[in-house]
C-alpha positions in Angstrom: -20.7 6.1 9.3 -23.5 7.9 7.7 -24.4 4.6 5.2 -24.3 2.3 8.1 -26.8 4.6 10.3 -29.1 4.5 7.2 -29.1 1.1 7.0 -29.2 0.5 11.3 -29.6 1.8 14.3 -28.0 -1.2 15.8 -24.4 0.2 17.2 -23.3 -3.9 17.0 -24.2 -4.4 14.0 -22.7 -1.2 12.1 -19.7 -2.5 14.3 -19.8 -5.7 12.4 -20.4 -4.2 8.8 -17.4 -1.9 9.5 -14.8 -4.3 11.5 -12.1 -4.1 8.5 -11.7 -0.1 8.2 -8.2 -0.8 9.3 -7.6 -2.3 5.8 -7.9 1.2 4.4 -6.2 3.6 7.3 -9.3 5.6 8.2 -11.9 5.4 11.0 -15.2 4.4 9.8 -16.9 7.8 10.7 -14.1 9.5 7.9 -13.9 6.8 5.5 -15.3 7.0 2.4 -17.9 4.0 1.8 -16.6 3.5 -2.0 -13.4 2.6 -0.2 -15.0 0.6 2.3 -17.3 -1.3 -0.3 -13.7 -2.3 -2.4 -12.7 -3.8 0.6 -15.7 -5.9 1.3 -15.5 -6.7 -2.3 -12.4 -8.0 -2.0 -13.0 -10.2 0.9 -16.1 -12.2 -0.6 -13.6 -14.8 -2.0 -11.6 -14.8 1.1 -8.5 -13.5 2.5 -5.0 -14.4 1.0 -1.9 -14.3 2.7 1.6 -14.5 0.6 3.5 -18.0 1.8 6.5 -16.4 3.7 4.5 -13.3 4.7 4.1 -10.1 2.5 8.3 -9.7 3.0 8.3 -12.2 0.5 7.1 -10.3 -2.3 9.6 -7.3 -2.0 12.6 -10.0 -1.7 11.1 -11.5 -5.3 11.0 -8.2 -7.1 14.2 -7.3 -5.4 16.1 -10.4 -6.5 14.2 -9.9 -10.1 16.0 -6.1 -10.4 19.4 -7.2 -9.1 19.3 -10.1 -11.6 19.0 -7.7 -14.4 21.2 -5.2 -13.1 19.4 -3.2 -11.0 20.6 -2.2 -7.3 17.8 -2.3 -4.2 18.5 0.0 -1.7 17.1 -0.3 2.0 16.6 2.9 4.2 19.3 4.4 2.1 19.3 8.4 3.3 18.3 9.6 -0.4 19.0 13.1 -0.4 17.6 13.9 -3.9 16.1 12.2 -7.0 17.4 12.8 -10.3 15.2 13.8 -13.5 16.0 14.3 -17.0 14.2 17.2 -19.5 10.9 15.5 -19.5 10.7 15.3 -15.7 11.1 11.4 -15.6 13.4 9.8 -12.7 16.7 8.1 -14.0 18.3 7.9 -10.2 19.0 9.3 -7.0 21.9 11.0 -4.8 22.8 8.8 -1.8 25.5 10.2 0.6 27.0 12.6 -2.6 27.1 9.7 -4.7 24.7 9.5 -7.8 23.0 5.8 -8.2 21.4 5.5 -11.3 18.0 3.8 -12.0 
């Protein structure tokens, strides 16, 4: 907000310049201008949307994980994360059962 106000007092122009603040989840009056600038640069070449929607990315990743012997749990009630002596996660506990990574 401070940066836009230093550039112009035109409220409509400020609105146009900050229209995609929703992409980073913060109102322009509270958002960091550097984050706003990064989003602007991101869109300079145009916006893209994955064919099949964003869920297609997750499904593709899940297929690859399962193909290599992994498990993908959705909305699993994880009660704890299992970590080794080096503080690296190696699994989770779901409904009292260990699910190893």
